[in-house]
VOGU-3710 file (C-alpha; in Angstrom, 3 decimals, decimal comma):
1> mpatdvlacp> -71,301/-21,699/-11,220  -70,377/-18,975/-9,076  -69,689/-20,001/-5,257  -72,001/-19,085/-2,629  -69,427/-19,424/0,434  -65,740/-18,937/0,517  -63,898/-20,103/3,640  -60,285/-20,444/4,485  -59,028/-24,225/4,811  -58,172/-24,625/8,766
11> gceaevafaa> -55,216/-26,518/7,546  -53,603/-24,505/4,946  -55,650/-21,279/4,557  -56,354/-21,843/0,618  -60,008/-20,761/-0,306  -62,453/-23,490/0,109  -65,644/-22,719/-2,064  -69,094/-24,160/-1,943  -71,315/-23,695/-4,648  -74,241/-24,244/-2,527
21> ppllaeitec> -75,081/-23,339/1,014  -73,099/-26,041/2,644  -75,226/-28,581/5,011  -73,947/-29,295/8,355  -71,526/-32,329/8,933  -71,147/-31,796/5,413  -67,496/-33,593/4,119  -65,515/-31,658/1,911  -61,788/-31,778/0,672  -59,413/-28,810/0,203
31> aecrtelevv> -58,308/-28,668/-2,970  -54,698/-27,048/-2,217  -53,637/-29,646/0,430  -56,499/-32,337/0,072  -57,275/-32,292/3,756  -61,072/-33,576/4,534  -62,937/-30,981/6,003  -66,242/-31,056/7,762  -68,928/-27,997/8,369  -69,341/-27,908/11,880
41> atdpvllala> -71,576/-24,877/11,955  -73,648/-23,368/9,157  -74,497/-19,737/10,587  -71,907/-18,727/10,378  -70,337/-21,246/8,210  -67,227/-22,820/10,151  -64,920/-25,550/8,860  -62,841/-28,091/11,057  -60,666/-31,182/10,389  -62,630/-33,769/9,581
51> peveedwge> -62,385/-36,672/12,208  -60,262/-39,811/11,155  -62,667/-42,990/10,159  -61,733/-45,755/12,653  -62,698/-49,460/12,873  -66,043/-50,006/14,681  -65,152/-53,333/16,210  -68,709/-53,437/17,664  -67,505/-52,007/21,431
//
């Protein structure tokens, strides 16, 4: 399956490929450093480190 978008991981600069056009807020994982990444823009596609999931105590 050919990749449509290939970007650099913001954590380690390894290539991160998407088989289909990525969606805004899509979460993916870098195959090299295993960092979770979030698609923060789609035109052009930009990746950022995904925020950490925190407990929600209803506050």
